[in-house]
C-alpha positions in Angstrom: 0.0 0.0 -0.1 1.3 3.4 -0.6 1.4 5.8 2.3 1.2 9.3 1.4 -0.1 12.2 3.1 -1.6 14.2 -0.3 -4.3 12.6 -2.7 -1.8 14.1 -6.0 1.2 11.6 -5.5 3.4 14.3 -7.6 3.1 16.6 -4.6 3.2 13.8 -2.2 6.6 12.8 -3.5 8.0 16.3 -3.8 7.5 16.9 0.0 9.4 14.0 0.8 12.0 15.2 -1.7 11.7 12.3 -4.2 11.6 12.6 -7.5 8.1 12.4 -9.2 8.4 10.4 -13.0 5.7 11.0 -15.8 4.6 10.4 -19.1 3.0 12.7 -21.9 0.0 11.4 -23.6 -2.2 13.2 -26.3 -5.7 14.1 -24.9 -8.1 11.4 -26.5 -5.4 9.1 -26.8 -7.5 6.2 -24.8 -5.7 2.9 -25.7 -2.5 4.4 -24.3 -3.9 6.1 -21.5 -5.5 2.7 -20.3 -2.0 1.2 -20.5 -0.2 3.6 -18.7 -2.8 3.7 -16.0 -1.5 0.4 -15.3 1.7 1.4 -15.1 4.0 2.5 -12.0 4.6 6.0 -13.6 3.9 8.8 -10.7 1.8 11.0 -12.9 0.1 11.0 -17.0 0.0 14.9 -18.4 -2.9 14.9 -20.9 -1.6 17.1 -23.8 -4.0 19.5 -25.0 -1.9 22.4 -26.4 -1.2 20.9 -29.7 -3.7 18.4 -30.2 -7.1 17.7 -29.3 -8.2 20.8 -26.7 -11.3 19.0 -26.1 -13.2 19.1 -22.8 -15.0 15.9 -23.5 -12.1 14.3 -24.5 -10.3 15.3 -21.4 -13.1 13.7 -19.5 -13.0 10.5 -21.1 -8.8 10.5 -21.3 -9.4 10.8 -17.0 -11.9 8.0 -17.2 -9.0 6.0 -19.0 -6.9 6.7 -16.1 -8.9 5.5 -13.4 -7.7 2.4 -11.9 -10.2 0.9 -9.3 -7.8 -2.0 -8.2 -5.5 0.7 -7.0 -8.3 2.3 -5.3 -8.9 -0.8 -3.2 -5.3 -0.5 -2.3 -4.5 3.2 -1.9 -7.4 4.9 -1.1 -8.5 8.2 -3.2 -4.5 8.5 -4.3 -4.4 9.3 -7.9 -2.1 6.9 -9.3 -1.0 7.8 -11.4 -1.9 11.3 -10.9 -3.5 13.1 -14.1 -2.1 16.6 -15.0 -3.8 18.3 -18.2 -2.0 20.4 -20.3 -3.9 23.3 -21.3 -3.6 24.9 -24.9 -3.4 29.0 -24.4 -0.3 30.3 -23.4 0.0 32.7 -20.0 -0.5 35.7 -22.0 -3.6 34.5 -23.5 -5.1 33.0 -19.9 -4.6 36.4 -18.3 -7.8 37.7 -20.2 -9.0 34.3 -20.9 -9.5 32.7 -17.2 -12.2 30.1 -17.9 -9.3 27.8 -20.0 -8.1 26.9 -16.5 -11.2 26.8 -14.8 -13.2 24.6 -17.1 -9.7 22.5 -17.5 -9.9 22.0 -13.7 -13.6 21.5 -13.5 -13.3 18.3 -15.4 -11.0 16.6 -12.7 -7.4 16.7 -13.3 -5.0 17.5 -10.2 -3.3 19.9 -11.8 -2.5 22.3 -15.0 0.7 23.1 -16.8 0.3 26.8 -18.3 2.9 27.4 -21.7 4.4 30.5 -22.2 5.1 32.2 -19.0 7.7 35.3 -19.8 6.7 37.6 -16.6 5.8 37.5 -12.9 2.7 39.4 -14.1 1.5 36.2 -16.5 2.5 33.5 -13.8 0.0 35.4 -11.3 -2.3 35.8 -13.3 -2.3 31.6 -14.2 -2.1 31.2 -10.5 -5.1 33.5 -9.9 -7.1 31.5 -12.6 -6.7 27.9 -11.0 -8.0 29.3 -7.6 -11.0 29.7 -5.9 -11.6 33.1 -3.8 -10.2 32.2 -0.1 -11.8 32.5 3.1 -11.5 35.7 4.6 -8.6 35.7 7.4 -6.4 33.1 5.4 -3.0 33.3 5.5 -2.9 33.0 1.5 -5.6 35.1 -0.1 -2.9 36.5 -2.3 -3.3 36.4 -5.3 -7.1 36.5 -5.4 -8.7 33.5 -6.8 -10.8 33.6 -9.8 -12.1 30.3 -10.1 -15.9 30.0 -10.2 -17.6 27.0 -8.5 -19.1 24.1 -10.2 -19.6 21.0 -8.5 -20.7 18.4 -11.6 -17.3 16.6 -12.5 -14.2 17.0 -10.3 -15.6 16.4 -7.0 -17.2 13.0 -8.1 -13.8 12.2 -10.4 -11.7 12.5 -7.0 -14.3 10.6 -4.7 -15.1 13.6 -2.7 -18.3 15.4 -1.4 -18.6 19.0 -3.4 -17.2 20.4 0.0 -14.2 18.2 0.6 -13.2 19.1 -3.0 -13.2 22.8 -2.5 -11.8 22.5 0.7 -8.5 20.6 -1.0 -8.5 21.9 -4.3 -6.2 24.9 -4.0 -2.4 25.1 -5.3 0.3 23.5 -3.3 2.5 24.8 -2.1 0.9 28.5 -1.5 -1.7 26.2 0.5 0.2 23.5 2.3 -2.6 20.9 2.0 -3.7 21.9 -1.5 -3.8 19.2 -3.9 -3.7 21.0 -7.0 -0.3 21.6 -8.9 0.4 24.4 -11.4 3.5 23.9 -13.4 4.5 26.7 -15.8 6.5 26.2 -18.8 9.6 28.7 -19.8 10.2 28.5 -23.6 11.7 31.6 -24.6 14.8 33.6 -23.6 12.5 36.4 -21.9 11.1 33.6 -19.8 14.7 32.5 -18.5 15.8 36.5 -18.3 12.6 36.8 -15.6 12.8 33.6 -14.0 13.8 35.0 -10.8 11.5 37.8 -10.8 8.8 35.2 -11.7 9.6 32.7 -8.8 10.1 35.7 -6.5 6.6 37.3 -7.2 4.0 34.6 -8.3 3.2 32.7 -5.2 1.7 29.6 -6.2 3.6 28.1 -9.0 4.4 24.4 -7.8 7.3 23.6 -10.5 9.0 25.1 -13.3 9.5 23.3 -16.5 12.0 24.5 -19.7 10.9 23.4 -23.0 13.8 22.2 -25.0 12.2 22.7 -28.2 10.7 25.3 -28.2 13.3 27.4 -26.4 15.7 26.5 -29.4 13.0 27.8 -31.8 12.7 31.0 -30.0 16.4 31.7 -30.5 16.0 30.7 -34.1 17.6 27.2 -33.7 15.6 24.7 -35.7 15.0 21.5 -33.2 18.3 22.2 -31.8 18.0 21.2 -28.5 21.6 20.0 -28.2 22.4 24.1 -28.8 24.7 25.2 -25.8 22.5 28.2 -25.6 19.9 26.0 -24.7 21.4 24.0 -22.1 22.8 27.4 -20.7 19.2 28.7 -20.4 18.0 25.2 -18.8 21.0 25.5 -16.1 20.0 29.2 -15.5 16.4 28.1 -14.9 17.3 25.2 -12.7 19.4 27.1 -10.6 17.0 29.6 -9.9 14.9 26.7 -8.9 16.8 25.6 -6.3 17.5 29.2 -5.0 14.0 29.7 -4.5 13.0 26.2 -3.4 10.9 25.2 -6.6 10.9 21.7 -8.2 11.8 21.9 -11.7 10.7 19.7 -14.5 12.4 18.4 -17.7 11.8 16.0 -20.4 13.9 13.4 -21.9 14.6 10.7 -24.4 17.4 9.1 -23.5 18.5 7.1 -20.7 22.1 8.6 -20.3 20.4 12.2 -20.1 18.0 10.9 -17.6 20.3 10.1 -15.3 22.2 13.5 -15.8 19.3 15.2 -15.0 18.6 13.6 -11.8 22.3 14.1 -10.5 22.2 17.8 -11.9 18.8 18.0 -9.5 16.0 18.1 -11.3 12.7 16.7 -9.5 10.5 16.1 -12.0 11.4 13.7 -15.2 9.1 13.5 -18.1 9.2 10.8 -21.0 7.1 12.9 -24.0 5.4 11.7 -26.8 7.7 12.3 -29.8 10.3 9.8 -29.0 8.7 7.3 -26.6 11.1 4.5 -25.3 10.4 1.7 -23.2 14.0 1.8 -22.0 14.2 5.5 -20.9 13.0 5.9 -17.6 14.3 2.4 -16.6 17.4 4.4 -15.9 16.4 7.1 -13.8 13.8 4.4 -11.9 17.6 2.9 -10.8 19.3 6.1 -9.6 16.2 7.3 -7.9 16.2 4.3 -6.0 12.8 2.6 -7.1 12.8 -0.8 -6.5 9.7 -1.9 -9.1 9.7 -1.0 -13.2 8.0 1.8 -14.1 6.1 0.1 -17.3 3.1 -2.1 -16.9 3.8 -5.9 -16.7 4.0 -7.8 -19.9 1.6 -10.3 -19.0 -1.6 -9.6 -17.0 -2.1 -11.4 -13.8 -5.5 -12.8 -13.3 -7.5 -11.6 -10.0 -10.1 -14.4 -9.8 -10.0 -16.3 -6.7 -9.3 -19.8 -6.7 
């Protein structure tokens, strides 16, 4: 049995200074989502930025990640924890708060917001993901803008509407919150402003610097290996360490995973562009995990004899 304090496995691992491992899967890829629901990955990112910004598909995608056997073993822990990657970037979210609100209303345990370049944009994303706080709370700033809707998310989490409202806040701004907001830095302006973003925007749960978009912003076509990209990544990582914010990175190479763990990254993702069944085996071993991250090749029978 998994013994943790949070329902969100990413948050639970980060609070214990452990590494969270996950996969990126396109919204609506139901067969693939069912496959990873049986894996030992800690989270699954449902990608809606480039393909499939569709709330009906998001609800169905979330349903495929439901694993009733694990619920009987681990209670209401979301394992793997689903996170939704929204389509609009942070500049648009500042004037289209409804995107984050309606995404969270479907039931994911957090959102990934692309294109953060300024503290103001990051703060707008945080406000969009929060309910208005009770008067007298210690974490009333930024003021939440999320409106109340009780239909999908509480039921998916297995909570009453009141229970959901009480825990559906951003960690670590709310230490008891079960939602995580991961901001993507993907251009030179974001790297330049990273320290101001982390200092001024409260409620960011983790930062991810996305290699390929960073390269494109520099005029390098698919230039992940460009030294300027790596330099930017290290600046983001250093800032995250200084401010105590977990840093995320994607990888499609086993040797790179080991390097990133040694550098201090706390969230490791294997993406959709170059899925490799061996990629995270190395990271799993370096992090001290005993089991394989991947589903068993043969299904076991759970029938009583």
